[in-house]
C-alpha positions as CSV (number, residue, x, y, z in Angstrom):
1,M,16.1,23.1,-10.3
2,R,17.4,22.3,-6.8
3,T,17.0,20.0,-3.9
4,S,15.2,21.9,-1.1
5,F,14.6,21.3,2.6
6,Q,12.4,23.3,5.0
7,S,11.2,23.1,8.6
8,A,7.5,23.2,9.3
9,G,7.8,24.0,13.0
10,K,10.4,22.5,15.2
11,R,8.5,19.4,16.3
12,A,7.1,18.6,12.8
13,G,10.5,19.2,11.3
14,E,12.2,16.9,13.8
15,R,9.7,14.2,13.0
16,A,10.1,14.6,9.3
17,V,13.9,14.5,9.5
18,C,13.6,11.4,11.7
19,L,11.6,9.6,9.0
20,G,13.6,10.9,6.0
21,L,10.5,12.6,4.6
22,L,11.6,16.3,4.5
23,W,11.9,16.5,0.8
24,L,9.7,19.2,-0.8
25,A,11.3,19.4,-4.2
26,L,14.1,17.6,-6.1
27,G,16.4,18.7,-8.8
28,S,20.1,19.2,-9.5
29,L,22.5,21.8,-10.7
30,A,23.7,20.2,-13.9
31,A,23.0,16.8,-12.3
32,L,24.9,14.1,-14.1
33,A,24.2,10.4,-13.8
34,A,27.4,8.3,-13.7
35,D,27.7,6.4,-16.9
36,R,29.1,3.4,-15.1
37,T,29.4,1.9,-11.6
38,Y,32.7,3.2,-10.2
39,I,32.8,1.0,-7.1
40,S,31.7,-2.6,-7.0
41,V,30.7,-3.0,-3.4
42,G,31.7,-6.6,-3.1
43,A,35.2,-6.1,-4.6
44,A,35.8,-2.8,-2.8
45,K,36.0,-4.6,0.6
46,T,39.6,-5.7,-0.2
47,K,40.7,-2.2,-1.3
48,K,39.2,1.1,-0.1
49,T,38.6,3.8,-2.6
50,V,40.8,6.9,-2.0
51,L,38.7,10.1,-1.7
52,A,39.8,13.7,-1.3
53,F,37.3,16.0,0.5
54,P,38.8,19.5,0.9
55,D,37.3,21.9,3.3
56,V,33.8,23.3,2.5
57,R,34.4,26.8,1.1
58,V,32.5,29.6,2.8
59,L,32.0,33.3,2.2
60,S,32.1,34.3,5.8
61,P,32.8,32.9,9.3
62,R,29.0,32.8,9.8
63,E,28.8,29.7,7.6
64,G,31.9,28.2,9.2
65,A,29.9,26.3,11.9
66,F,27.6,24.8,9.3
67,A,30.5,23.9,7.1
68,K,32.1,22.0,10.0
69,I,28.9,20.0,10.6
70,I,28.6,19.1,6.9
71,T,32.2,18.0,6.8
72,E,32.0,15.9,9.9
73,T,28.6,14.3,9.1
74,T,29.5,13.5,5.5
75,T,32.9,12.1,6.5
76,N,31.4,9.9,9.3
77,D,28.7,8.6,6.9
78,L,31.1,7.6,4.2
79,T,33.5,6.1,6.7
80,F,30.7,3.9,8.0
81,M,30.5,2.3,4.6
82,E,34.0,0.9,5.0
83,L,34.5,1.7,1.3
84,F,36.5,4.9,1.5
85,K,39.9,6.1,2.6
86,F,40.1,9.9,3.1
87,L,43.3,11.6,2.1
88,P,44.5,13.9,5.0
89,A,44.6,17.6,4.3
90,S,48.3,17.6,4.9
91,A,48.7,15.7,1.6
92,F,46.8,18.4,-0.5
93,I,49.0,20.4,-2.9
94,E,46.3,22.5,-4.5
95,D,46.3,26.2,-3.8
96,S,42.7,26.6,-2.7
97,A,42.9,30.4,-3.0
98,K,43.5,30.2,-6.7
99,S,41.3,27.2,-7.7
100,G,37.6,26.8,-8.3
101,L,35.0,24.1,-8.0
102,T,34.1,23.4,-11.6
103,L,36.1,21.7,-14.4
104,G,38.6,24.1,-15.9
105,T,38.9,26.1,-12.7
106,F,41.4,23.8,-11.0
107,K,44.2,21.4,-11.9
108,M,43.1,17.8,-11.8
109,T,46.8,16.8,-11.7
110,D,47.0,18.4,-8.2
111,W,44.8,15.5,-7.1
112,S,46.1,12.7,-9.3
113,A,49.6,13.5,-8.1
114,I,48.6,12.5,-4.6
115,S,46.8,9.3,-5.7
116,S,43.3,10.6,-5.1
117,E,40.7,8.5,-7.0
118,F,37.8,10.7,-6.5
119,L,37.5,14.4,-5.5
120,L,34.5,16.0,-3.7
121,K,34.5,19.8,-3.9
122,T,31.9,21.9,-2.0
123,S,30.9,25.5,-1.2
124,L,28.4,26.9,1.2
125,T,26.5,30.2,0.9
126,P,23.6,31.9,2.6
127,E,20.2,31.5,0.8
128,G,17.5,33.6,2.4
129,A,17.2,32.5,6.0
130,G,18.8,29.2,5.1
131,I,21.9,27.8,3.5
132,A,22.8,26.5,0.1
133,L,25.5,23.8,-0.6
134,E,27.0,23.2,-4.1
135,A,28.7,19.8,-4.4
136,Y,30.8,18.4,-7.3
137,L,32.2,14.9,-7.4
138,Y,35.0,14.1,-9.8
139,D,36.6,10.9,-11.2
140,V,40.2,12.1,-11.0
141,A,41.8,9.5,-13.3
142,G,39.1,10.1,-15.9
143,A,39.2,13.9,-15.4
144,K,35.4,13.9,-15.5
145,Q,32.5,15.1,-13.4
146,V,30.5,12.3,-11.8
147,M,27.9,14.4,-9.9
148,A,26.9,18.1,-9.5
149,K,24.1,19.1,-7.2
150,K,22.8,22.0,-5.2
151,Y,21.1,21.6,-1.9
152,V,19.1,24.2,0.0
153,A,18.2,23.8,3.6
154,A,17.0,25.6,6.7
155,Q,19.8,26.1,9.1
156,A,18.2,23.6,11.5
157,D,18.4,20.9,8.9
158,V,22.1,21.1,8.1
159,K,22.7,17.5,9.2
160,T,19.9,16.3,6.9
161,L,21.6,18.1,4.1
162,A,24.9,16.5,4.9
163,H,23.4,13.0,5.1
164,T,21.7,13.6,1.7
165,L,25.1,14.6,0.2
166,A,26.7,11.4,1.5
167,N,23.7,9.3,0.1
168,D,24.2,10.9,-3.3
169,V,27.9,10.3,-3.3
170,V,27.4,6.6,-2.5
171,E,24.6,6.3,-5.2
172,A,26.7,8.0,-7.8
173,L,29.7,5.7,-7.2
174,T,28.1,2.4,-6.4
175,G,24.7,2.6,-8.1
176,L,23.1,1.7,-4.7
177,P,21.1,4.0,-2.5
178,G,22.8,5.4,0.6
179,V,21.4,4.5,4.0
180,F,22.3,7.7,5.9
181,L,18.8,8.9,6.5
182,T,17.4,5.4,7.4
183,K,16.4,4.2,10.9
184,I,16.5,1.0,12.8
185,A,13.6,0.0,15.1
186,M,14.0,-2.6,17.9
187,S,12.6,-3.8,21.1
188,C,14.6,-2.9,24.3
189,D,14.0,-3.4,28.0
190,R,15.7,-0.3,29.4
191,T,12.7,0.6,31.5
192,G,12.3,-2.9,32.9
193,K,9.6,-3.5,30.3
194,K,10.0,-4.2,26.6
195,E,9.2,-1.1,24.5
196,I,9.8,-0.2,20.8
197,Y,12.7,2.2,20.2
198,M,14.3,3.6,17.1
199,M,17.7,5.1,16.2
200,N,19.7,6.4,13.3
201,Y,21.4,3.9,11.1
202,D,24.6,4.4,13.1
203,G,23.0,4.1,16.6
204,T,22.7,7.8,17.3
205,D,19.5,9.8,18.2
206,V,17.7,7.0,20.1
207,K,14.0,7.6,20.7
208,Q,11.4,5.5,22.6
209,I,8.3,4.9,20.5
210,T,5.9,3.0,22.7
211,H,5.0,3.4,26.4
212,H,2.7,0.5,27.1
213,N,4.6,-0.6,30.3
214,S,4.2,-4.2,29.0
215,I,6.1,-6.3,26.4
216,S,6.2,-4.6,23.0
217,F,8.1,-6.6,20.4
218,S,8.7,-7.6,16.8
219,P,8.6,-4.1,15.1
220,A,8.2,-3.7,11.3
221,W,8.5,-0.6,9.2
222,S,6.0,0.3,6.5
223,P,7.7,0.8,3.1
224,D,7.2,4.6,3.2
225,G,8.7,4.8,6.7
226,T,5.6,6.5,8.2
227,K,4.4,3.6,10.4
228,I,5.7,0.8,12.6
229,A,3.7,-2.3,13.3
230,Y,4.5,-4.2,16.5
231,S,3.1,-6.9,18.8
232,L,2.0,-6.3,22.4
233,F,1.2,-8.7,25.3
234,T,-2.2,-7.7,26.6
235,R,-5.0,-9.0,28.7
236,H,-8.5,-9.6,27.2
237,K,-11.7,-10.3,29.1
238,N,-11.5,-12.6,32.1
239,N,-7.8,-11.7,32.4
240,I,-6.9,-13.9,29.4
241,K,-3.4,-13.1,28.1
242,N,-3.1,-12.4,24.4
243,I,-0.6,-11.1,21.8
244,D,-2.3,-8.2,19.9
245,L,-1.0,-6.4,16.8
246,Y,-0.8,-2.6,16.7
247,E,0.5,0.1,14.3
248,F,2.1,3.4,15.3
249,D,1.6,6.3,12.8
250,F,4.4,8.9,13.0
251,K,2.4,11.5,11.1
252,T,-0.5,11.6,13.5
253,E,1.4,10.2,16.5
254,T,-1.5,7.7,17.1
255,V,-1.7,4.0,17.6
256,R,-4.4,1.8,16.0
257,L,-5.3,-1.8,16.7
258,L,-4.8,-4.1,13.7
259,S,-5.7,-7.4,15.3
260,N,-6.7,-8.8,18.6
261,R,-7.8,-12.2,17.3
262,K,-7.4,-14.9,19.9
263,G,-3.9,-16.1,20.5
264,I,-0.8,-14.9,18.5
265,N,-0.8,-11.9,16.3
266,S,2.9,-11.4,15.7
267,G,5.9,-11.6,13.4
268,V,4.6,-9.0,11.0
269,A,6.1,-7.8,7.7
270,Y,4.7,-5.2,5.4
271,A,4.4,-6.1,1.7
272,P,6.4,-3.9,-0.7
273,D,3.2,-2.3,-1.9
274,G,2.4,-1.2,1.7
275,K,-1.1,-2.4,1.3
276,R,-0.7,-5.8,3.0
277,L,0.9,-7.4,6.0
278,A,2.2,-10.9,6.4
279,V,1.6,-12.0,10.0
280,T,1.6,-15.1,12.2
281,M,-1.8,-15.8,13.7
282,S,-3.1,-18.7,15.8
283,F,-6.9,-18.0,16.1
284,L,-7.6,-21.1,14.0
285,G,-5.4,-23.4,16.0
286,N,-1.7,-23.8,15.1
287,P,0.3,-20.7,14.3
288,D,0.1,-20.1,10.6
289,I,1.0,-17.3,8.1
290,F,-1.8,-15.0,7.1
291,V,-1.9,-11.9,4.8
292,M,-3.8,-8.9,6.1
293,D,-5.5,-6.4,3.9
294,L,-4.7,-3.1,5.6
295,S,-7.7,-1.3,4.0
296,N,-10.2,-3.5,5.9
297,L,-8.0,-5.6,8.2
298,S,-9.4,-8.9,6.8
299,V,-7.0,-11.8,6.7
300,T,-6.3,-14.7,4.3
301,P,-4.5,-17.9,5.3
302,I,-1.3,-18.6,3.4
303,T,0.0,-21.6,5.2
304,K,-1.6,-24.6,6.9
305,S,0.5,-27.3,8.5
306,F,0.6,-29.5,11.6
307,G,3.6,-27.6,12.9
308,F,4.0,-23.9,13.4
309,D,4.7,-21.4,10.6
310,V,6.2,-18.1,11.8
311,D,8.5,-15.2,10.9
312,P,7.3,-14.3,7.4
313,T,9.5,-12.0,5.2
314,W,8.5,-10.8,1.7
315,S,10.6,-11.1,-1.5
316,P,11.5,-7.7,-3.0
317,D,8.8,-8.1,-5.7
318,G,6.1,-9.1,-3.3
319,K,5.4,-12.3,-5.1
320,A,6.9,-14.7,-2.5
321,L,7.4,-15.1,1.2
322,A,10.1,-16.9,3.2
323,F,9.1,-18.2,6.6
324,V,10.1,-20.7,9.3
325,S,8.1,-23.9,9.7
326,S,8.3,-27.0,12.0
327,R,6.2,-29.1,9.6
328,T,9.1,-31.5,9.1
329,G,9.9,-31.9,12.8
330,V,12.5,-29.1,13.4
331,P,12.1,-25.5,12.5
332,M,13.6,-24.8,9.0
333,V,13.3,-22.0,6.4
334,F,10.7,-22.4,3.7
335,S,9.4,-20.3,0.9
336,T,6.0,-20.0,-0.7
337,A,4.3,-17.9,-3.4
338,S,2.3,-15.1,-1.9
339,D,-0.9,-17.0,-2.5
340,G,0.3,-20.1,-0.5
341,T,1.3,-22.2,-3.5
342,K,4.7,-23.5,-4.5
343,V,5.9,-24.3,-0.9
344,Q,9.6,-25.2,-0.9
345,R,11.9,-26.1,1.9
346,L,15.1,-24.1,1.7
347,T,17.3,-25.2,4.7
348,Y,18.2,-28.7,5.9
349,A,21.1,-28.2,8.3
350,G,21.1,-27.6,12.1
351,K,18.5,-28.1,14.7
352,Y,16.7,-24.7,14.6
353,N,16.5,-22.0,11.9
354,A,14.8,-18.7,12.6
355,T,13.9,-15.1,11.6
356,P,14.6,-15.1,7.8
357,T,15.2,-11.7,6.1
358,W,15.0,-11.1,2.3
359,S,17.4,-8.5,0.9
360,L,15.8,-5.8,-1.3
361,Q,19.0,-5.4,-3.4
362,N,21.1,-8.6,-3.8
363,N,18.4,-11.2,-3.7
364,K,19.8,-13.0,-0.6
365,I,18.0,-14.5,2.4
366,G,19.6,-14.2,5.8
367,F,18.6,-16.2,8.8
368,A,19.7,-17.3,12.3
369,G,20.6,-21.0,12.7
370,W,21.4,-23.1,15.8
371,I,24.9,-24.6,15.5
372,D,27.7,-25.4,17.9
373,S,25.3,-24.9,20.8
374,H,24.3,-21.3,19.9
375,F,22.7,-19.2,17.2
376,D,24.7,-17.7,14.3
377,I,23.9,-15.6,11.3
378,F,23.8,-17.2,7.8
379,I,22.9,-16.0,4.3
380,M,21.9,-18.0,1.2
381,N,20.4,-17.7,-2.2
382,P,16.6,-17.7,-2.4
383,D,16.5,-21.3,-3.5
384,G,18.5,-22.4,-0.5
385,T,21.9,-22.8,-2.3
386,K,25.3,-21.3,-1.4
387,I,24.8,-21.0,2.4
388,E,27.5,-18.8,4.1
389,R,28.1,-18.5,7.8
390,L,28.8,-14.9,8.9
391,T,29.3,-15.1,12.6
392,K,31.2,-17.6,14.8
393,D,32.5,-17.9,18.3
394,Q,30.9,-14.7,19.5
395,G,27.9,-15.9,21.6
396,N,24.4,-16.0,20.4
397,N,23.7,-14.0,17.2
398,E,20.1,-13.7,16.1
399,D,17.4,-11.6,14.4
400,P,19.3,-10.6,11.2
401,F,17.8,-7.9,9.0
402,F,19.2,-6.5,5.7
403,S,19.8,-2.8,5.2
404,P,17.8,-1.4,2.3
405,D,20.9,-1.1,0.1
406,G,21.8,-4.7,0.7
407,N,25.3,-3.9,2.1
408,F,24.7,-4.5,5.8
409,L,22.9,-6.8,8.2
410,A,21.7,-5.6,11.5
411,F,21.4,-8.3,14.2
412,S,21.2,-8.9,17.9
413,S,24.1,-10.5,19.8
414,K,24.9,-11.5,23.3
415,R,28.6,-11.5,22.8
416,T,29.2,-9.0,25.6
417,G,26.8,-10.7,28.0
418,Q,23.9,-8.4,27.4
419,Q,21.9,-8.5,24.2
420,N,22.7,-5.5,21.9
421,I,22.2,-4.5,18.3
422,Y,25.1,-4.8,15.9
423,V,25.6,-4.2,12.2
424,M,28.1,-5.9,9.9
425,N,28.8,-6.1,6.2
426,T,27.1,-8.9,4.4
427,D,30.4,-10.9,4.3
428,G,30.6,-10.8,8.1
429,T,33.3,-8.1,8.3
430,F,33.4,-4.7,9.9
431,V,31.1,-5.5,12.9
432,K,29.9,-2.4,14.8
433,R,28.0,-2.2,18.0
434,L,25.1,0.2,17.8
435,T,23.2,0.1,21.2
436,Y,24.5,1.2,24.6
437,G,22.6,1.7,27.8
438,L,19.2,0.4,26.5
439,G,19.1,-2.8,28.4
440,N,18.7,-5.9,26.2
441,C,17.7,-5.1,22.6
442,V,16.4,-7.5,20.0
443,A,14.7,-7.7,16.7
444,P,16.3,-4.8,14.8
445,K,14.4,-3.8,11.7
446,W,15.8,-1.3,9.1
447,S,13.6,1.3,7.5
448,N,13.6,1.6,3.7
449,V,15.4,4.3,1.8
450,I,12.8,6.9,1.1
451,K,12.8,7.8,-2.6
452,K,13.2,11.5,-3.3
């Protein structure tokens, strides 16, 4: 069995890579599941794990260019995690000409002697018109194999292969899915109008999705990564302005109208089952939360209050929603069961709380809160306890959204004067700017990890 990748024409292949949907078959070469979690992500932030990654072995110079891409891409991915420290090649003492890849064909002491905690050994060979990569990950101290896999890819998909290797290394060591084939959608005004864009998890490969020449905003990914829902300022009959809800389908490259009910149709979030949407609508009067059945586009009201209820986000199991409501006078974060029962107020501090996000992994809720005359990012438990402030003294910080592995928060910030998208660890450390030259960018939304 093996992991396989193929291209179905350049354009279709690029689209599939973009969405992380290129998998045709999955398997492993003596694939071994780690019998324990080697790296506790929270604890690892104080001490980076030392990893040795020798050069990818090749049979001929023809594979050398692909090997370089694999090395650079995998290293960049794992460095982004802020979990790993790579040993320099100058520290290696192994004689690569006399050592192999599998246990018993090399000396583990060559790696323990230089304080390597884990060792990633790889080799690249031709396979038909494509390439094949064998990868072995070892626990050096335990002298045991953690992972062994074989990947087959078309030559054009070598970066996807490398991202997949990095994802598998992270999952083998942390027990959490890697994010290196995920995307971030956002709304940017580079053209003078707001359009929906998307980019890789690290800010590379930016693509404009919508071309409405209007105000497109509030994107949301479907759970399988094949669609993005978003809102759009439009004009109805008699030149009446409205906020309509649309959905872009990457497979068919088509747009369909989900709702043009009078007033607001915005703040959408797909349910984990992909069959429903939570959305703010105002066609009955005040803005309230509704759940839309995507099979027939019918809607069911979930909230009803004298204030406004906006910004819904689903719990990981789809049984609850967090949202913002002004029913008590100032906007605060509330939660409710998905049928509208068991409404509970979660936040009490500050003058304005907004845009909650519910982590798929660590059961935390993030939100933006107005404090010290600007917005900052906070996280808390789902019952409102243990609130932690993650940003401070860096201008307005808004629109938090958890990565699917629960390790990062994407957010918008005006700390440089212009609003850009940033990402940080969920303890507020290792902040990285992702957007450049796209104008003002807001409302980042992270795609799910696509299961293989």
